[in-house]
matplotlib code that plots the C-alpha trace (Angstrom):
import matplotlib.pyplot as plt

x = [-32.3, -29.6, -29.8, -28.9, -26.0, -24.6, -24.3, -22.0, -19.7, -18.0, -18.7, -17.2, -13.7, -13.4, -12.6, -9.8, -6.7, -4.0, -0.9, 1.3, 3.3, 6.9, 8.9, 8.7, 6.6, 4.2, 4.1, 2.9, 0.2, -1.7, -1.1, -2.8, -5.2, -6.2, -6.5, -9.0, -11.2, -11.4, -14.8, -13.3, -9.2, -7.7, -4.4, -1.8, -3.4, -6.5, -4.1, -1.7, -4.5, -5.6, -2.4, -1.0, 2.8, 2.4, 4.3, 2.9, 6.3, 6.6, 3.5, 3.5, 6.8, 4.5, 2.4, 4.0, 6.0, 3.0, 2.2, 5.0, 4.4, 1.2, -0.9, -2.4, -3.7, -2.0, -4.2, -3.5, -4.8, -2.0, -4.6, -4.3, -6.5, -6.6]
y = [-7.8, -4.9, -6.3, -10.1, -8.4, -6.2, -8.6, -11.2, -12.6, -12.5, -8.8, -7.6, -10.3, -8.3, -5.0, -5.4, -6.4, -8.8, -9.6, -10.1, -12.9, -12.5, -15.7, -16.9, -20.2, -18.1, -14.9, -17.8, -19.7, -16.0, -15.3, -18.5, -18.9, -15.6, -15.4, -19.1, -16.8, -15.0, -15.0, -15.0, -14.0, -11.3, -9.0, -8.3, -5.4, -6.5, -9.9, -7.0, -4.8, -7.9, -7.3, -5.0, -3.7, -5.9, -5.4, -5.1, -6.5, -9.4, -10.3, -10.4, -12.7, -15.0, -15.2, -16.1, -18.5, -20.0, -20.4, -21.4, -24.4, -25.4, -23.8, -20.5, -20.4, -17.5, -14.8, -13.2, -9.6, -10.4, -11.7, -15.0, -17.4, -20.7]
z = [14.5, 15.1, 18.7, 17.7, 14.7, 17.4, 19.7, 17.8, 19.0, 15.6, 15.2, 18.6, 18.1, 14.5, 16.4, 18.1, 16.4, 17.3, 19.1, 16.4, 17.3, 18.1, 16.7, 13.0, 13.4, 15.7, 12.5, 9.6, 11.7, 13.2, 8.9, 8.4, 11.2, 10.3, 6.2, 8.0, 8.7, 5.7, 3.5, 0.8, -0.7, 1.5, 0.6, 2.9, 4.0, 4.8, 6.7, 8.0, 9.4, 11.6, 13.5, 16.3, 15.1, 12.0, 8.7, 5.2, 4.4, 6.8, 6.3, 1.8, 2.8, 5.2, 2.8, -1.0, 1.6, 2.4, -0.9, -2.5, 0.3, -0.7, 2.8, 0.0, -2.8, -4.4, -7.0, -10.8, -8.5, -5.7, -3.0, -1.2, -0.3, 2.3]

ax = plt.figure().add_subplot(projection="3d")
ax.plot(x, y, z, "-o")
ax.set_aspect("equal")
plt.show()
């Protein structure tokens, strides 16, 4: 079964970092989509590490904005989830 796991597209693509979008609307969408792909709650750092050149403070701001808009849930421990 090791060969099946290694060939899985989900695992293969999880290693490659995504480009950080330039526009704010695209950043919001990218952060939300990244959080949707998480199996559970994720920290700001976990989301930021998925992108090239994404600043943690910017990702935190976007996650807080999405939470205020009711698009994501903020957990007591500082993580976020859909």
